C-alpha positions in Angstrom: 0.0 0.0 0.2 1.3 3.5 -1.2 2.0 6.1 1.6 0.4 9.3 1.0 2.6 12.1 -1.4 4.8 14.2 0.1 3.8 18.2 -0.5 5.2 20.3 -3.3 7.2 22.1 -0.3 8.5 19.0 0.9 10.0 18.1 -2.7 11.0 21.5 -3.6 13.9 20.6 -0.7 15.6 18.4 -3.4 18.0 19.8 -6.0 16.5 19.9 -9.4 17.0 17.7 -12.2 15.8 18.2 -15.9 14.1 21.8 -15.4 12.4 22.6 -18.7 9.0 23.7 -20.1 6.3 21.0 -21.6 7.6 21.4 -25.5 4.6 21.5 -27.9 6.2 18.6 -29.5 6.0 16.5 -26.4 1.9 17.3 -26.3 -0.7 14.7 -27.3 -4.3 14.6 -28.1 -5.6 15.5 -24.7 -3.4 18.7 -25.0 -1.2 17.6 -21.9 2.2 15.8 -21.6 1.7 12.7 -23.5 2.5 9.3 -21.4 5.5 8.6 -22.9 7.1 11.3 -22.2 6.8 11.2 -18.4 9.0 8.5 -17.7 11.6 9.6 -20.2 11.7 13.0 -18.2 12.1 11.7 -14.9 14.4 9.0 -16.0 16.9 11.7 -17.5 16.5 13.9 -14.2 17.4 10.4 -12.6 20.4 10.0 -15.1 21.7 13.9 -13.7 21.3 13.4 -10.4 23.7 10.1 -10.5 26.2 12.2 -11.9 28.0 13.2 -9.1 27.5 9.7 -7.1 30.0 9.0 -10.3 27.5 7.8 -12.3 28.3 9.7 -15.3 26.6 9.2 -19.0 29.8 8.1 -20.1 29.5 5.3 -17.7 29.3 3.1 -20.4 32.8 3.6 -22.0 34.3 2.7 -19.1 33.0 -0.8 -19.0 29.8 0.1 -16.7 26.1 1.3 -16.7 22.9 1.1 -15.2 19.8 -0.9 -16.3 16.4 -0.5 -15.3 15.0 -3.3 -13.7 11.5 -2.7 -12.6 9.0 0.9 -12.4 5.8 1.8 -10.6 4.2 4.6 -12.2 2.3 7.2 -10.7 0.0 10.3 -12.5 -0.9 13.0 -10.0 -1.9 15.7 -11.6 -1.6 16.9 -15.2 1.4 19.0 -17.2 0.2 21.0 -19.8 2.2 22.9 -23.2 4.4 25.7 -21.7 4.5 24.5 -18.0 8.0 24.5 -16.0 8.5 21.1 -14.7 11.7 19.4 -12.5 12.6 16.1 -11.6 13.6 15.6 -8.1 15.1 12.4 -6.8 15.3 10.2 -3.6 17.4 7.4 -3.0 15.4 5.1 -0.5 18.5 2.0 -0.7 21.1 -0.1 -2.4 22.0 -4.0 -2.6 25.3 -5.2 -4.0 23.7 -4.7 -7.3 20.8 -2.4 -7.4 19.2 0.7 -6.2 15.7 2.1 -5.1 14.9 5.1 -5.9 12.0 7.8 -6.4 11.6 10.5 -9.1 9.2 12.9 -8.5 8.2 15.2 -11.5 6.8 18.4 -10.4 5.0 21.1 -12.4 6.9 23.9 -11.1 4.2 26.4 -13.1 1.2 25.7 -10.7 3.1 24.2 -7.6 2.4 20.6 -7.2 2.9 17.1 -7.6 2.6 15.7 -11.2 4.4 12.2 -11.7 6.0 9.8 -9.6 8.6 7.2 -10.8 9.5 4.3 -7.7 12.7 2.6 -9.9 14.9 -0.2 -9.4 18.1 -0.3 -11.2 21.4 -2.2 -11.3 24.8 -2.1 -11.7 25.7 -3.8 -14.9 29.4 -4.9 -16.0 29.4 -3.9 -20.0 31.9 -6.9 -20.4 29.7 -9.2 -19.4 26.2 -7.6 -19.7 25.5 -9.1 -16.2 24.5 -7.5 -12.7 27.8 -6.7 -10.9 28.6 -5.2 -7.3 29.0 -1.9 -7.4 32.2 -0.4 -7.9 33.6 0.6 -3.7 33.5 4.2 -4.5 30.2 4.3 -6.0 28.5 2.3 -3.6 29.9 5.2 -0.9 28.4 7.6 -2.4 25.1 5.8 -2.9 25.5 5.2 0.7 26.0 8.7 1.8 23.2 9.6 -0.5 20.5 7.1 0.6 21.6 8.3 4.5 21.1 11.9 3.7 17.8 11.3 2.3 16.7 8.6 5.1 16.8 12.1 7.5 14.7 14.2 4.9 11.6 14.9 7.6 8.9 13.2 5.5 8.0 9.7 4.5 8.6 8.6 1.1 5.6 7.8 -0.8 6.4 3.9 -1.6 4.2 1.6 -4.0 4.7 -1.2 -2.0 5.2 -3.5 -4.8 8.9 -2.6 -5.6 12.0 -3.2 -3.5 15.4 -4.8 -3.0 16.2 -8.2 -2.8 
């Protein structure tokens, strides 16, 4: 069972990633952000948030990658063309080879939560294309960020259907 969503004011205390207006090209026939773009923008924000933890966009060239294992998606409020949006990332935990995260897509124009992507992603050794233990420096950085996020004064709005094994 999921917990209540944190408020906009709580979420904006996290760093903003993938900040942009909703482009006209992303609009669907209903006049709002097309469903396929919510996940893409949230994923872009997650990728940006991992750079300072030692996971750059160029990581595959260094023999490592992150692959998504599972998602749980929740649509809370529509984003319309021109609305300013940003992604806010909360790391929840990690295991030897995986991490559990929440990405909140905010409608900064109307100061509300629009979308929540809960994800489990895996560390991949690109030579074998199989899961592998996190490199020590990345594991330590993930642990620091997870500890910081565990101190937030609001509960994470997890779905209850994802977790680490």
